[in-house]
N, C-alpha and C positions, 0 to 999 in steps of 0.2 A: 518792396519797391515800386514806384511809378505806378500806385493803384489810382491816383486822381489826374494823372497828367499822361498817361500812355498814349493818348491821340495825337500829342503833341509832339512825341519825342523825334519821327522823322521829319520833321520840318527842319532841324539842325544840319545843313548843309556845309558847316565851316569844315576847313583842313581836320580838325580834330576829330571830326566824325567820320570822316572819308579817307584818311591816310592810310591806313591799314590795311585796306581789302585787296591792293593787290600783293600784299604781305601773304596774306591768305590763301589766295588764290594759286600764288606760287607755292606755297607747301603744300596745298591740297593737290597738285599736280604730282607731287611724289608721293600721294598716297595711294594705295592698291586695293582699298576696299571703302567702306563707308565710315562716316566722320561724324564724331559726336561733339554737339555743341554746347557747353553748359552756359546758363543764363543768355539763352538765344534772344529774347526779348521780343522786338517787333519783328525779328528776321532779318536784320540791317546784313548780317554777315552770312546768315542762312542761305536767303535766296541768291545772293551772288555765286555762292560756290553750287548750289543747285543750277544755277543758270550756267557754268561753268562744265555740268555734267557730271558731279558729284551726288551721292546719295547721301543727305545729311539728317541726321537725328537731333533734333533739339530740345531742351529741357529748360524749364522755368518756372519759377515761385508763382510771379505774378499773371494770373487770368486775364488781368487787363491788358499786359501788353501782347499775351499769347492771341486774344481775342483780334487784335490789331493784325500780326501775324496772319492767321487765318483768313480774315477780309483779304489781305495782299496776295494769297495765295489764290484767291479766288479769281485776280486779274491776271494772272500768270498762265503758260499754255498748259495743258494737260501733261506734257513732257516733264515740265519742271515742278509742277505741283507734286506729282507722283513720287518726285525723288526725297519731299520732304516729308519727317514724320515729325511731330511734335508730341509733348507729353506735360503737363504739369506736375512739377515736383521739386523737391528741395537739392538743389547742389550739393549742400553739406552733407546730405546722405542719401543714395539711391541705388537702386537695382534693377537693371533693365534686363537683365538675366541673359546678357550676348555681349561680345567683345567688339570692337571697333579698332580699327587700323590708325586711327588718330584720335585725340580729344583735344580740343581747345577751348579757352577761357578767354574770349577778346574784351578788348576794353575796359580794361580794369574792374572786371566783375567781382573775380575772387575776393578785392577788397571789401564786399559787402559782409563777407564771412568775419565777423569781429572779434570772435573767440577761439583759442586754440582747440577747443573740442569740435567746433565747424569748421574749422582749417583742415584737423588731422581726418574728420570723418569725408570732407572732400577727396582730398589725396588718397586715401584708402579706397574708397570707391573708384576713383580714375583708374589706380593701378589694377584693380579688378577687371577693368572693362577694357582693359588695353590689351590687344594682341601682342604675343610676345614680338619683340622688335620694333613695335609702334612707336608713335610720336606722341609726346604731350606738350603741348604749346601754352604757356602762363605768361600774361601780363599784367604789369600794376604800374602804377606810376613810380617815379623818383622824387622822395620827398625832400627836397632841397629848404634847409633850414629859413632861408631868408623868405621864401614864397609862404613858408607855413606861418611865419612871424607877421607876413603882411596880411594874411587871411584874416586871422583873428580880430573879430572887432570891427573887420572893414563893413562899410556900407554896402547897400544893395549895388550890383553890377548889372549892367545891360549886356547880354552874350551876343543876343542878335533879335531881330525883328523880321518877321516874315508875314506875307500876304496871301491869303488864300484865296484866290481868285473864283472859286466855285460858291464858298459862303459871304465870300466878301468881307469878311474878317481880317484884322489886324493882330497879330500875335507878339507879343514882346516876352521874351524871355529874361527873367533877373536870377541871380545866383549871391546868396551869400553864406559866411561861413559863422553859424549861431556861437559854436563854441570848439575848441580843440581840448581834448584831455591827453597833456604830453604823457602821462603815467603809461595809459593804454595804449598812447598811440591812435588815436579816434578823431576823426574831425565827423563834425556833425552839420553839414549844409544843408541848404533848404532850398529848391528850384520851385520858381513860382511862373506861371505862365498868365500874362494878362491880355484878356481877349476883347477887343474893341469891336463891335460890331457896327453895320452899316448906319444904323439909326444913332450911333453915339454911344450906346450902353456899354458898359463894362463890368466883365466879370473876371474873376480870380480864382486858377486852381494852383495849387501848391502840394507838394511832398517834400517830407523831411528824412534824410537819410544820415546813413551812419555808415563810415569807411575807415576800415583799418589802414594805417599807411605801414609800411615795411621799408628797412634798408635793406642791402643787397644780402649781407650777411645772415638775414633772418629768412630770407627766402631760400638762399641756399642752403641753410641747414634744413629748414622743411622740408625741401626736395629730397636732400641726401638722407636724410632718417626716415623718410617713408618711402622708400624704395625705389628712387629715380636717379639716374646719370645725367648732369648737366652736359650736353652736346655742345650748344652753342649760348650765348649770352650776349644780348645787345642792348644799347642805350636808346635806340629808336628802330622804325620798321626801315630802314635804310642801311643797317649794319654798322651803324655809330658804335664806337666802345662805350661799354656800360659805364655810366656814371657821368657823361657829358651830355645826355641827350634826356627828354622827359621821362623815358620809358625804362622800365626794366623788362626785357623779353627773354623768356628762357625756352628752350627747345630740348627737351628731355626725352630719354628711353628709359624704359623699365628695366631694373637690375635684375638678371634671371636668379 
């Protein structure tokens, strides 16, 4: 994911890209040890937690995203960068040969695991890497039927426009849903970044994604059948009830 467009990822400063940071900082403060972040990407959450004083171990499949994270760490203080460890790997199955006080999968990244085998492998790997009494936090979006119907076949949508003062470039992000597979519950979005240079020339970079959507009972069943007890479940990052917000946020502990 984000193989061609990683360098534009952090330009998104919309509420959707920032509204979860206070939530993760608050829960990180309850951790008594290191945190494992799956699909850490460019370090949006990783660096925020490291700045708050936490040791964070990040794993991501995209070397392009990790390259951006590494570049950002160069600009951080030694105190912050030394708290961060990153490794390229697949969250569908991994073995870091250690355990963590908490494992988090922010910003709906779990939905990139489109097969049951991948989902099972991820949850079993998380279970092995959690200390007794540790916390697992998982977030996926709530698939409201009317939203899914509106997405399918919709025209390109402009999500945001940003200006890079250093390069003088203007970047426009567009998104569209190429198709929806209702039987497998997979949406196929495309993100494209139109880059207009100072001289007026235009280049376009795009990535095509595949995301599995889940209804609450499906996530709840996945978690409980793979050794987790759901302690809290919310519909947003402000503790709104499940089903009335855009998110499904689950806070779990491993069953002994």
